[in-house]
MIMI-396380 format. One record per residue (C-alpha): x, y, z; residue in three letters. Coordinates in steps of 0.001 Angstrom, whole numbers, plus 500000, padded with zeros to 6 digits. Last residue first. Layout:
# MIMI-396380
xx->X; yy->Y; zz->Z; rest->ALA
...
***
This chain:
# MIMI-396380
xx->301891; yy->840742; zz->500640; rest->LEU
xx->299824; yy->837604; zz->500416; rest->ASN
xx->301031; yy->835553; zz->503384; rest->ASN
xx->301453; yy->838512; zz->505716; rest->ASP
xx->298089; yy->839930; zz->504672; rest->LEU
xx->296365; yy->836593; zz->505286; rest->TRP
xx->297984; yy->836276; zz->508689; rest->ARG
xx->296930; yy->839828; zz->509541; rest->MET
xx->293351; yy->839064; zz->508522; rest->ALA
xx->293409; yy->835896; zz->510634; rest->GLU
xx->294617; yy->837808; zz->513691; rest->TYR
xx->292127; yy->840638; zz->513199; rest->ALA
xx->289259; yy->838161; zz->512829; rest->ILE
xx->290392; yy->836263; zz->515933; rest->LEU
xx->290690; yy->839452; zz->517975; rest->ASP
xx->287244; yy->840589; zz->516811; rest->ALA
xx->285743; yy->837266; zz->517904; rest->THR
xx->287385; yy->837461; zz->521319; rest->GLN
xx->286231; yy->841064; zz->521580; rest->LEU
xx->282667; yy->839997; zz->520872; rest->GLY
xx->282752; yy->837647; zz->523870; rest->ILE
xx->282769; yy->840691; zz->526114; rest->ASP
xx->283856; yy->840686; zz->529747; rest->ALA
xx->286428; yy->837911; zz->529343; rest->TYR
xx->287980; yy->839717; zz->526385; rest->SER
xx->288598; yy->842587; zz->528779; rest->SER
xx->286809; yy->845793; zz->528038; rest->LEU
xx->288017; yy->849365; zz->527528; rest->PRO
xx->285289; yy->851746; zz->526404; rest->THR
xx->285414; yy->854761; zz->524106; rest->ILE
xx->282358; yy->856820; zz->523261; rest->SER
xx->280339; yy->858760; zz->520674; rest->VAL
xx->282523; yy->859123; zz->517604; rest->PHE
xx->280790; yy->860463; zz->514473; rest->ARG
xx->280497; yy->864024; zz->515826; rest->GLU
xx->284288; yy->864462; zz->515752; rest->ARG
xx->284562; yy->863613; zz->512056; rest->TYR
xx->285531; yy->867056; zz->510726; rest->PRO
xx->288328; yy->867745; zz->513233; rest->TRP
xx->288410; yy->871534; zz->513664; rest->THR
xx->286430; yy->871534; zz->516932; rest->PRO
xx->289019; yy->869234; zz->518559; rest->ASP
xx->287321; yy->867600; zz->521559; rest->ASP
xx->286684; yy->864349; zz->519671; rest->VAL
xx->290271; yy->864262; zz->518404; rest->LEU
xx->292110; yy->864813; zz->521683; rest->GLN
xx->289350; yy->862809; zz->523347; rest->TYR
xx->290208; yy->859573; zz->521565; rest->PHE
xx->293951; yy->860045; zz->521993; rest->GLY
xx->293530; yy->860582; zz->525748; rest->ASP
xx->291327; yy->857498; zz->526168; rest->HIS
xx->293691; yy->855314; zz->524141; rest->ALA
xx->296661; yy->856592; zz->526154; rest->LEU
xx->294815; yy->856012; zz->529417; rest->ASN
xx->293939; yy->852426; zz->528447; rest->ASP
xx->297605; yy->851641; zz->527634; rest->TRP
xx->298172; yy->849053; zz->530404; rest->HIS
xx->295482; yy->846895; zz->528901; rest->SER
xx->291740; yy->846529; zz->528380; rest->HIS
xx->290999; yy->845473; zz->524822; rest->ASP
xx->289210; yy->848160; zz->522872; rest->HIS
xx->285674; yy->849339; zz->522253; rest->VAL
xx->285094; yy->852489; zz->520199; rest->VAL
xx->281465; yy->853545; zz->519767; rest->ALA
xx->281066; yy->854813; zz->516221; rest->VAL
xx->278127; yy->856750; zz->514765; rest->ARG
xx->275971; yy->856572; zz->511638; rest->PHE
xx->273638; yy->859596; zz->511715; rest->GLU
xx->275616; yy->861350; zz->508985; rest->PRO
xx->274811; yy->858656; zz->506385; rest->GLU
xx->277921; yy->856988; zz->505111; rest->TRP
xx->280093; yy->858360; zz->502301; rest->ASP
xx->282604; yy->860017; zz->504629; rest->GLU
xx->282742; yy->856937; zz->506876; rest->MET
xx->286098; yy->855709; zz->505554; rest->ALA
xx->287640; yy->859093; zz->506368; rest->GLU
xx->286371; yy->858913; zz->509937; rest->GLY
xx->287583; yy->855347; zz->510309; rest->LEU
xx->291062; yy->856283; zz->509061; rest->LEU
xx->291217; yy->859282; zz->511395; rest->ILE
xx->289980; yy->857158; zz->514293; rest->MET
xx->292651; yy->854534; zz->513683; rest->LEU
xx->295328; yy->857229; zz->513460; rest->GLN
xx->294145; yy->858749; zz->516737; rest->LYS
xx->294142; yy->855434; zz->518540; rest->MET
***
């Protein structure tokens, strides 16, 4: 979670400062780890992107159809990367 947030924060450097991220992830046995990683960065006053991240929410794919779509996009992107790299 922390590495993902670091990469997102760096990618957002050129975006307007009011652009914020609400993290939504698939509900699983690692919810607590995701939550802890999120707040380790957001609560760190030295991390430059801490104000960009507003929340973290675990959802099941049954609760949010958008997660099903995101899963499919991630799967297809990974397949493409595997085939082309």
